[in-house]
C-alpha positions in Angstrom: -25.6 30.8 48.9 -23.2 30.1 46.0 -19.6 30.9 46.5 -18.7 33.7 43.9 -15.0 33.0 44.2 -15.2 29.3 43.0 -15.5 25.9 44.6 -12.5 26.3 46.8 -12.9 29.9 47.7 -10.5 31.1 44.9 -11.4 32.5 41.6 -10.1 30.3 38.7 -8.6 32.4 36.0 -9.2 31.7 32.3 -6.3 30.1 30.4 -4.1 32.8 28.9 -4.7 33.8 25.2 -1.0 33.3 24.3 -1.4 29.6 25.1 -5.0 29.0 23.9 -5.3 31.0 20.8 -2.9 29.0 18.5 -4.5 25.8 19.7 -8.0 27.1 19.0 -7.0 28.2 15.6 -5.6 24.8 14.8 -8.6 22.9 16.2 -11.0 25.0 14.2 -9.0 24.4 11.1 -9.1 20.7 11.8 -12.9 20.8 12.0 -13.5 20.2 15.7 -16.8 21.4 17.2 -16.8 23.9 20.0 -17.5 21.3 22.8 -14.7 19.1 21.3 -12.3 22.0 21.4 -13.1 22.8 25.0 -12.4 19.1 25.9 -9.2 18.9 23.9 -7.8 22.2 25.4 -7.8 20.6 28.9 -4.8 18.6 27.8 -2.7 21.8 27.3 -3.3 23.8 30.4 -3.3 23.2 34.2 -6.9 22.6 35.0 -6.2 23.4 38.7 -5.1 26.9 37.9 -7.1 27.8 34.8 -10.5 27.1 33.2 -11.9 27.6 29.7 -15.6 27.3 29.3 -17.7 26.8 26.2 -19.2 30.3 26.6 -15.7 31.8 26.8 -14.6 29.9 23.7 -17.5 31.3 21.7 -16.6 34.9 22.8 -13.0 34.4 22.0 -13.8 33.1 18.5 -15.8 36.2 17.8 -13.0 38.4 19.0 -10.3 36.5 17.0 -12.4 36.4 13.9 -12.6 32.6 13.8 -16.1 32.3 12.3 -17.9 29.2 11.5 -19.3 28.2 8.1 -22.5 30.0 9.0 -20.6 33.1 10.2 -18.5 33.3 7.0 -21.7 32.9 5.0 -20.1 32.0 1.7 -22.2 31.5 -1.4 -21.5 29.6 -4.6 -20.2 32.9 -6.2 -18.0 34.0 -3.3 -16.3 30.6 -2.8 -15.7 29.9 -6.5 -12.3 31.5 -6.9 -10.9 29.8 -3.8 -12.2 26.4 -5.1 -10.6 26.9 -8.5 -7.3 27.8 -6.8 -7.4 24.5 -4.9 -8.4 22.6 -8.0 -5.1 23.7 -9.7 -3.4 21.4 -7.2 -6.1 18.8 -6.7 -8.2 18.6 -9.8 -10.0 15.4 -8.8 -10.8 16.2 -5.2 -14.1 15.2 -3.9 -16.4 17.5 -1.9 -15.3 16.1 1.4 -11.5 16.6 0.7 -12.3 20.0 -0.9 -14.0 21.1 2.3 -11.1 20.0 4.4 -8.5 21.7 2.2 -10.5 24.9 2.2 -10.8 24.8 5.9 -7.2 23.9 6.7 -5.2 25.7 4.0 -7.4 28.6 3.0 -9.1 29.1 6.4 -12.4 29.2 4.5 -15.4 27.5 6.3 -18.1 26.4 3.8 -20.9 23.8 3.9 -20.4 20.8 1.8 -23.7 21.5 0.0 -22.3 24.9 -1.3 -19.3 23.0 -2.8 -21.6 20.5 -4.4 -23.8 23.2 -5.8 -20.7 25.0 -7.3 -19.4 21.8 -8.9 -22.8 20.8 -10.3 -23.1 24.3 -11.8 -19.5 24.8 -13.2 -18.2 21.2 -13.6 -21.2 19.0 -14.3 -19.2 16.4 -16.3 -16.9 15.8 -13.4 -19.8 15.3 -11.1 -21.3 12.7 -13.5 -18.0 10.9 -13.5 -17.9 10.4 -9.8 -20.5 7.7 -9.2 -20.6 5.0 -6.7 -19.4 1.6 -7.8 -19.9 -1.9 -6.2 -16.7 -3.8 -5.5 -15.8 -7.2 -4.1 -15.4 -6.8 -0.4 -12.6 -8.4 1.7 -11.6 -8.1 5.3 -8.6 -7.1 7.3 -8.4 -7.9 11.0 -6.6 -6.1 13.8 -7.2 -6.1 17.5 -6.3 -2.5 18.4 -4.0 0.4 18.0 -0.3 -0.6 17.3 -1.0 -4.3 17.3 0.2 -4.1 13.7 2.0 -1.7 11.3 1.7 -2.2 7.5 4.0 -0.9 4.8 4.0 -0.7 1.0 5.8 1.0 -1.9 4.4 2.8 -4.9 6.2 3.0 -8.3 3.8 4.8 -10.6 6.2 7.7 -10.9 9.1 5.6 -12.0 9.3 7.6 -15.3 10.3 10.7 -13.2 12.7 8.6 -11.0 10.5 9.4 -8.0 9.3 6.6 -5.7 6.8 6.5 -2.7 6.6 4.5 0.4 3.9 4.5 3.1 3.6 3.1 6.7 0.2 2.8 8.2 -1.4 1.9 11.5 -4.5 0.0 10.2 -6.8 0.0 13.3 -7.0 3.8 13.4 -6.1 4.4 9.7 -3.3 6.7 10.9 -0.5 7.3 8.3 2.8 6.9 10.1 4.8 8.2 7.2 4.5 8.9 3.5 7.8 9.4 1.8 9.0 10.4 -1.7 12.6 9.6 -2.6 14.8 8.6 -5.5 14.4 5.0 -4.6 12.1 2.8 -2.5 13.9 -0.5 -3.1 16.7 -0.2 -0.5 15.9 -2.1 2.7 18.2 0.2 4.8 16.3 3.2 3.6 12.9 1.7 4.6 14.3 0.5 7.9 15.6 4.0 8.6 12.1 5.5 8.1 10.7 2.9 10.5 13.4 3.7 13.1 12.6 7.5 12.7 8.9 6.9 13.6 9.6 4.5 16.4 12.0 7.1 17.9 9.4 9.9 17.5 6.6 7.9 19.1 8.7 6.1 21.7 7.1 2.8 20.9 6.8 0.1 18.3 4.0 -2.3 17.3 3.7 -6.0 18.2 4.0 -7.1 14.6 5.0 -5.5 11.2 3.6 -6.5 7.9 4.4 -6.0 4.2 4.4 -7.6 0.8 7.2 -10.1 0.1 9.5 -7.5 -1.7 13.1 -7.6 -0.5 13.0 -3.9 0.2 11.0 -4.7 3.3 13.6 -7.1 4.7 15.2 -4.2 6.6 12.1 -3.5 8.6 11.5 -7.3 9.1 15.1 -7.7 10.5 15.2 -4.4 12.5 11.7 -4.9 14.1 12.4 -8.5 14.9 15.8 -7.7 16.5 14.3 -4.9 18.5 11.5 -7.2 19.8 14.0 -10.0 20.6 16.2 -7.6 22.5 13.3 -6.4 24.7 11.6 -9.8 25.0 13.9 -12.8 24.6 10.9 -15.2 24.7 10.2 -14.2 21.1 13.7 -15.1 19.8 12.4 -18.2 18.0 10.2 -16.5 15.4 10.3 -13.6 12.9 8.2 -10.7 14.2 7.1 -9.7 10.7 4.5 -11.1 8.3 4.9 -11.2 4.5 1.5 -11.0 2.7 1.1 -12.1 -0.9 -0.7 -10.5 -3.8 -3.7 -8.3 -2.7 -3.4 -9.5 0.9 -1.7 -6.4 2.3 -5.1 -4.7 2.1 -4.8 -1.4 3.9 -1.8 0.1 2.1 -3.3 -1.0 -1.2 -6.5 0.9 -0.3 -4.4 3.9 0.6 -2.6 4.0 -2.7 -6.0 4.0 -4.5 -7.0 7.0 -2.5 -3.6 8.6 -3.0 -3.9 8.2 -6.8 -7.3 10.0 -6.8 -7.0 12.5 -4.1 -3.4 13.8 -4.3 -1.5 12.6 -7.3 -3.3 13.9 -10.5 -2.5 17.6 -10.2 1.2 17.0 -9.3 1.6 14.3 -12.0 0.2 16.7 -14.6 2.8 19.3 -13.6 5.7 16.8 -13.9 4.4 15.4 -17.2 4.3 19.0 -18.6 8.0 19.4 -17.9 8.9 16.1 -19.4 6.7 16.7 -22.5 8.3 20.2 -23.0 11.7 18.6 -22.9 12.8 20.2 -19.6 13.6 17.0 -17.9 15.2 13.7 -19.0 15.4 11.2 -16.2 18.2 9.4 -18.1 20.5 12.5 -18.0 22.5 12.3 -14.8 22.9 16.0 -14.3 19.2 16.7 -15.0 18.2 13.9 -12.6 20.3 15.2 -9.8 19.1 18.8 -10.2 15.5 17.6 -10.5 15.9 15.5 -7.3 17.5 18.4 -5.4 14.7 20.8 -6.4 11.5 18.7 -6.6 11.8 16.1 -3.8 11.9 18.5 -0.8 8.9 20.4 -2.3 6.9 17.3 -3.1 7.6 15.9 0.4 6.3 19.2 1.9 3.1 18.8 -0.1 2.8 15.1 1.0 3.2 16.2 4.7 0.3 18.6 4.2 -1.8 15.9 2.6 -1.1 13.5 5.5 -2.0 16.1 8.1 -5.3 16.5 6.4 -5.8 12.7 6.0 -5.0 12.0 9.6 -7.1 14.8 10.9 -10.2 14.2 8.8 -13.2 12.3 10.1 -14.7 10.0 7.4 -18.3 9.3 7.1 -19.7 6.3 8.9 -19.5 3.1 7.0 -21.8 0.2 7.9 -19.3 -2.3 6.5 -16.6 -1.3 9.0 -16.3 -2.6 12.5 -13.6 -0.2 13.5 -14.3 2.9 15.6 -15.5 6.0 13.8 -13.4 9.1 14.3 -10.4 11.0 13.1 -7.4 8.7 12.6 -5.2 11.0 14.8 -7.7 10.9 17.7 -8.1 7.1 17.6 -4.3 6.6 17.3 -3.5 8.9 20.2 -6.4 8.1 22.5 -7.7 4.6 21.7 -9.3 4.3 25.2 -11.8 6.9 24.1 -12.9 4.5 21.3 -13.3 1.4 23.5 -9.9 0.1 22.4 -6.4 -0.1 23.7 -2.8 0.7 22.7 -0.6 -2.3 22.1 2.6 -0.3 21.5 5.7 -1.6 23.2 7.8 1.0 24.8 11.3 1.1 23.2 14.6 1.2 25.1 16.5 4.0 23.2 19.9 2.2 23.3 18.4 -0.8 21.7 16.9 1.3 18.9 20.3 2.9 18.3 21.9 -0.5 18.0 19.3 -1.6 15.5 19.6 1.6 13.5 23.4 1.3 13.4 23.2 -2.3 12.2 20.4 -2.1 9.6 20.1 1.6 8.7 23.3 3.6 9.5 22.6 7.3 9.0 25.8 7.8 7.0 24.7 5.3 4.3 24.6 7.0 0.9 21.0 6.1 0.4 20.0 8.7 2.9 21.6 11.5 0.9 19.2 13.4 -1.4 22.1 13.9 -3.8 25.8 13.3 -3.4 27.3 15.6 -0.7 29.7 17.4 -3.1 26.9 18.1 -5.5 24.6 19.3 -2.7 27.3 21.7 -1.5 27.7 23.2 -5.0 23.9 23.4 -5.5 23.5 25.1 -2.1 26.1 27.7 -3.2 24.2 28.4 -6.4 20.9 28.5 -4.6 22.1 31.0 -2.0 23.7 33.2 -4.6 20.5 33.3 -6.8 18.3 33.9 -3.7 15.4 32.0 -5.1 11.9 32.7 -3.8 9.9 30.1 -1.9 9.4 27.0 -4.2 5.8 26.5 -5.5 4.1 25.0 -8.4 4.1 28.3 -10.3 7.9 28.7 -10.2 9.4 25.3 -9.6 10.3 24.6 -13.2 11.9 28.0 -13.6 14.1 27.4 -10.5 15.0 24.0 -11.8 16.0 25.3 -15.2 18.1 28.2 -13.7 19.9 25.9 -11.3 20.5 23.4 -14.1 22.1 26.2 -16.2 24.3 27.1 -13.4 25.8 23.7 -13.5 26.1 23.6 -17.2 28.0 26.8 -17.2 30.9 25.0 -15.4 32.0 22.4 -18.1 35.6 22.4 -16.8 34.7 21.7 -13.2 36.5 18.4 -12.8 35.2 17.8 -9.3 31.7 18.1 -10.6 32.4 15.7 -13.4 33.8 13.2 -11.0 30.7 13.5 -8.8 28.5 12.9 -11.9 30.4 9.8 -12.9 30.3 8.4 -9.4 26.6 9.2 -8.9 25.6 7.1 -11.9 27.3 4.0 -10.5 26.5 4.6 -6.8 22.8 5.1 -7.4 22.5 1.9 -9.2 24.2 0.1 -6.3 22.4 1.9 -3.5 19.0 1.9 -5.1 18.3 -1.8 -4.5 20.9 -3.2 -2.1 20.1 -6.8 -1.2 19.6 -7.7 2.5 18.6 -11.3 3.4 15.9 -11.7 5.9 16.6 -13.5 9.2 16.5 -17.3 9.0 13.7 -17.7 11.5 10.3 -19.5 11.4 7.6 -17.0 10.3 5.2 -15.4 12.7 1.9 -17.1 12.5 -1.4 -15.9 13.8 -4.5 -17.9 14.6 -6.8 -17.8 11.6 -9.8 -15.7 12.3 -13.2 -15.9 10.6 -16.1 -13.4 10.6 -17.8 -13.5 14.0 -14.6 -14.7 15.7 -13.4 -11.2 16.6 -13.4 -9.7 20.1 -15.3 -6.5 20.7 -12.4 -4.2 20.0 -11.4 -6.0 16.8 -12.2 -4.3 13.5 -12.2 -4.9 9.8 -11.6 -2.9 6.7 -13.3 -3.7 3.4 -11.8 -3.2 0.1 -14.7 -1.1 -1.2 -13.2 1.8 0.7 -10.8 2.3 -2.1 -13.5 3.4 -4.5 -16.9 3.9 -2.8 -16.0 6.0 0.2 -17.8 9.3 0.3 -14.6 11.2 0.3 -14.3 10.8 -3.5 -17.8 11.8 -4.6 -19.2 15.1 -5.6 -22.7 13.7 -5.6 -25.3 13.7 -2.8 -26.0 10.6 -0.8 -29.2 10.0 -2.8 -27.3 9.8 -6.1 
């Protein structure tokens, strides 16, 4: 006779709603299936005290109103206004990205086919423009998670005096950071971002990689010193590899995706302000106000993009040997994908020493604007009680704040800050740091068929032919 009280004679209670509901809402927004959600929830509650079955999850989702795409039953007409609202920010988004954005930001669950039908009906010219292209394929080898981190900079917004930098874990495709700042040429700044991620993760990769630009010397030196401190046997070689033109493949692929999937809508917004004469990057005051207002907002939008990017499962690609799944899942649980984590656990005092040497937190490059200017801007901001910054009002806030500064022509302290900022920015933007004089790290050359089972490759055709960029059906 079955025991009604449970396997050990005690009834196991369901996990409390106050703990489970926020997690379920997030997992649903991330696109996990019900069985996947039940499995992931076990990492967040004591399985000896609580349980949470698939049947209970389905009941809870009904009670909490977390309907699936079938339950929401959207049509081409009903989902249209929401799609157009998203298109204001991401005018060139493909059907896959649109579906993810609708799910995560609008909490709208809709089948991809409905999105395709809407776009073919209302934007047929854009559909025709999104056709598959054949590109030359190249390969990128990596043995597992955290064997290697790759970095690269992006200067396409130089006319706005805005610069980007990305750090990637190539095996999983996980984006470690995506930053916007008023420079990306200072090695101390780049090393600081590396140290931030190492501190957050508690570990570092075996090797780092970048193009030969001197802005990457900070990471090369910092990572090498950190590895040497924890493993003296490595002290004869540089623990960083510099790759020449078109050989730092994964970040180059990412920038191609970034330019298509995120940048166009925001670039158009900034171009409008420049064309209307609202912003001149050569004017010191306008540039400081612009940085103070726009950089935090753009960084917030980038964080949302990366959350979607890391949490989205791409379609299977027969040209890829890497495991298929969401980058965040592969990065955090490589053992579930027949791989392993090569991360080296970091001794915090060593990381502090490296940071103090190569990326001191009080260095001016880490200041959004000069401290005196920031203090005055915060005073104006609090007095004006601006609403939350968004694309609809950001230029208005910028213009109002700019006028507040212009109304103080006799403020000698402000004039001094402006004069100093012009000179200091030029010095801090591209500070030179020599790389350690050590023999370069060299890996055994691999060829196709030489890889072990858990080694994977990326092909450059991902940059343009991945399904994430296409409105068309597979048969097109």
